C-alpha positions as CSV (number, residue, x, y, z in Angstrom):
1,M,-23.6,23.7,-53.4
2,W,-25.4,25.9,-55.9
3,G,-26.1,23.0,-58.2
4,N,-27.8,21.2,-55.3
5,L,-29.8,24.3,-54.3
6,C,-30.9,24.9,-57.9
7,S,-32.0,21.3,-58.3
8,K,-34.1,21.6,-55.1
9,I,-35.7,24.8,-56.3
10,A,-36.5,23.2,-59.7
11,S,-37.8,20.1,-58.0
12,L,-40.1,22.1,-55.7
13,T,-41.3,24.2,-58.7
14,R,-42.2,21.0,-60.6
15,T,-44.0,19.6,-57.6
16,C,-46.0,22.8,-57.2
17,R,-46.9,22.8,-60.9
18,R,-48.1,19.2,-60.7
19,S,-50.1,19.6,-57.5
20,V,-51.8,22.9,-58.4
21,P,-53.5,23.4,-61.8
22,F,-52.1,26.7,-63.2
23,A,-53.3,28.8,-66.1
24,R,-50.7,31.0,-67.8
25,R,-51.5,34.6,-67.9
26,G,-49.6,37.9,-68.2
27,N,-50.0,41.0,-66.1
28,A,-50.5,44.6,-67.2
29,A,-46.8,45.0,-67.9
30,G,-46.8,41.9,-70.1
31,H,-44.8,39.8,-67.6
32,K,-45.8,36.2,-67.6
33,G,-46.8,34.6,-64.3
34,D,-48.9,31.7,-63.1
35,R,-52.3,32.4,-61.6
36,V,-54.0,30.0,-59.3
37,P,-57.7,29.4,-60.5
38,S,-60.3,31.3,-58.4
39,S,-57.5,33.4,-56.8
40,R,-55.9,36.8,-57.3
41,L,-52.5,35.4,-56.3
42,L,-50.0,35.7,-59.1
43,I,-47.1,33.3,-58.7
44,H,-43.9,33.9,-60.7
45,T,-42.2,30.6,-61.3
46,E,-39.6,31.6,-63.9
47,A,-36.0,31.2,-62.6
48,T,-32.6,32.0,-64.0
49,P,-30.3,29.1,-63.7
50,F,-26.9,29.6,-62.1
51,T,-24.0,29.2,-64.5
52,S,-21.4,28.2,-61.9
53,S,-21.4,26.9,-58.4
54,T,-18.1,28.7,-57.6
55,P,-17.5,32.4,-57.7
56,R,-15.1,34.0,-60.3
57,S,-11.9,35.3,-59.0
58,G,-12.4,38.5,-57.0
59,E,-16.2,38.0,-56.6
60,P,-17.7,37.5,-53.1
61,S,-19.0,34.0,-52.4
62,S,-22.4,35.3,-51.5
63,P,-24.3,38.7,-51.7
64,S,-23.1,39.5,-48.2
65,G,-19.6,38.4,-49.0
66,K,-19.8,35.7,-46.2
67,W,-21.4,32.4,-45.7
68,G,-23.5,31.9,-42.7
69,D,-21.9,34.1,-40.0
70,G,-24.7,36.7,-39.5
71,E,-27.8,36.4,-37.4
72,L,-29.3,33.0,-36.6
73,V,-32.5,32.0,-38.3
74,L,-34.4,28.8,-37.3
75,V,-36.0,27.1,-40.4
76,V,-38.9,24.9,-39.4
77,D,-40.5,22.7,-42.0
78,D,-41.5,19.0,-42.1
79,F,-40.7,18.8,-45.8
80,Q,-37.0,18.1,-46.0
81,D,-36.4,19.6,-49.5
82,A,-38.0,22.9,-48.5
83,R,-36.2,23.0,-45.2
84,E,-32.8,22.5,-46.9
85,M,-33.6,24.9,-49.8
86,Y,-34.5,27.8,-47.4
87,A,-31.6,26.9,-45.1
88,E,-29.0,26.9,-47.9
89,Y,-30.3,30.1,-49.4
90,L,-30.3,31.9,-46.0
91,E,-26.7,30.7,-45.4
92,Y,-25.8,32.0,-48.9
93,A,-27.3,35.3,-47.9
94,G,-25.1,35.5,-44.8
95,Y,-27.3,34.1,-42.0
96,R,-26.4,31.3,-39.6
97,V,-29.1,28.6,-39.8
98,A,-30.6,26.0,-37.5
99,T,-33.3,23.6,-38.6
100,A,-36.2,21.7,-37.1
101,A,-38.6,19.2,-38.7
102,N,-41.7,19.8,-36.5
103,G,-43.1,22.3,-33.9
104,A,-41.9,20.4,-30.9
105,E,-38.3,20.4,-32.2
106,A,-38.7,24.1,-33.1
107,V,-39.7,25.0,-29.5
108,E,-36.8,23.0,-28.1
109,K,-34.2,24.6,-30.5
110,A,-35.6,28.1,-30.1
111,L,-35.2,27.8,-26.3
112,S,-31.7,26.4,-26.5
113,E,-30.3,28.4,-29.5
114,R,-32.2,31.7,-29.2
115,P,-32.5,32.5,-32.9
116,D,-32.9,36.0,-34.2
117,A,-35.8,35.0,-36.4
118,I,-37.9,31.9,-37.1
119,L,-39.3,30.7,-40.5
120,M,-42.2,28.5,-39.3
121,D,-44.2,26.1,-41.5
122,L,-47.7,26.0,-40.1
123,S,-48.9,22.5,-41.1
124,M,-46.6,19.9,-39.5
125,P,-46.9,16.6,-37.7
126,L,-46.4,16.1,-33.9
127,M,-46.9,19.8,-33.1
128,D,-48.0,22.3,-35.8
129,G,-46.6,25.7,-36.4
130,W,-49.6,27.5,-34.8
131,E,-49.1,25.7,-31.4
132,A,-45.3,26.1,-31.5
133,T,-45.7,29.8,-32.1
134,R,-48.2,30.2,-29.3
135,I,-45.7,28.4,-26.9
136,L,-42.8,30.6,-28.1
137,K,-44.8,33.8,-27.8
138,A,-46.0,32.9,-24.3
139,D,-42.4,32.3,-23.0
140,E,-40.6,35.5,-22.0
141,R,-37.3,34.1,-23.3
142,T,-38.6,33.7,-26.8
143,R,-41.5,36.1,-27.1
144,E,-39.6,38.8,-28.9
145,I,-38.3,36.5,-31.7
146,P,-40.0,37.4,-34.9
147,V,-41.9,34.5,-36.6
148,L,-42.5,34.4,-40.3
149,A,-45.3,31.9,-41.0
150,L,-45.1,29.8,-44.1
151,S,-48.2,27.9,-45.5
152,G,-49.6,26.4,-48.6
153,H,-53.1,26.5,-47.2
154,A,-54.4,30.0,-47.7
155,I,-58.0,30.0,-49.0
156,G,-59.5,33.2,-47.8
157,S,-58.0,35.1,-44.9
158,E,-58.6,32.5,-42.2
159,P,-55.0,31.0,-42.2
160,I,-53.5,34.5,-42.1
161,K,-55.8,35.5,-39.3
162,S,-55.1,32.4,-37.3
163,A,-51.3,32.8,-37.8
164,E,-51.6,36.4,-36.5
165,E,-53.7,35.2,-33.5
166,A,-51.0,32.6,-32.7
167,G,-48.4,35.4,-32.6
168,C,-46.8,35.2,-36.1
169,D,-45.3,38.5,-37.2
170,D,-45.6,37.9,-40.9
171,F,-47.1,35.4,-43.3
172,V,-45.9,34.1,-46.7
173,L,-47.8,31.7,-49.0
174,R,-46.1,28.7,-50.4
175,P,-44.6,28.3,-53.0
176,C,-42.4,31.2,-52.0
177,P,-39.0,31.7,-53.6
178,P,-36.2,31.7,-51.0
179,E,-35.1,35.2,-52.0
180,D,-38.6,36.5,-51.0
181,V,-38.3,34.7,-47.7
182,E,-34.9,36.3,-47.1
183,Q,-36.3,39.7,-47.8
184,R,-39.2,39.2,-45.4
185,I,-36.8,38.0,-42.7
186,R,-34.5,41.0,-43.3
187,R,-37.6,43.3,-42.8
188,L,-38.6,41.5,-39.6
189,L,-35.2,41.9,-38.2
190,G,-35.3,45.6,-39.1
191,G,-32.6,47.6,-37.6
192,R,-31.2,44.8,-35.5
193,G,-28.2,44.5,-37.8
194,K,-28.8,42.2,-40.8
195,P,-26.0,40.0,-42.0
């Protein structure tokens, strides 16, 4: 499982590096990061490879000591590799995970499965994440579910503003490492009892 997750993270990192021209720079502390031209966004793309996909004797199998028996997170993304990467990492962190490939499927699953949180890609076919979030926030059965918006289109503050207007509770810019997504979800869930 870990080998598969690591290869997906590496593949997404390579894809992002090819699709966005990066310039290497260091920050004030001397830490190397990648800076997107004409942006103040510093993206750290260095990763430590996992040495083993199985835990050593006596070690927990995940940071929470359990695989996927905590709160339910709905991961919505039309890009299958990203959807699987976030889902696998969240399961590793102790969450239960459901997935959807577009906004229409997300609305259907949110109504039937009642997740504790939703990771919502904004740019998708059939129904985008903005519309799906508006529908979910208008329905009394799903309005209290926190939605973490995920987008690779953030030039200026317009995408963030439109995500907030749709009802999203937080926003992350892609590429976003799965551990950062998990921390944001944990914050959104607050005192509701993380996994």
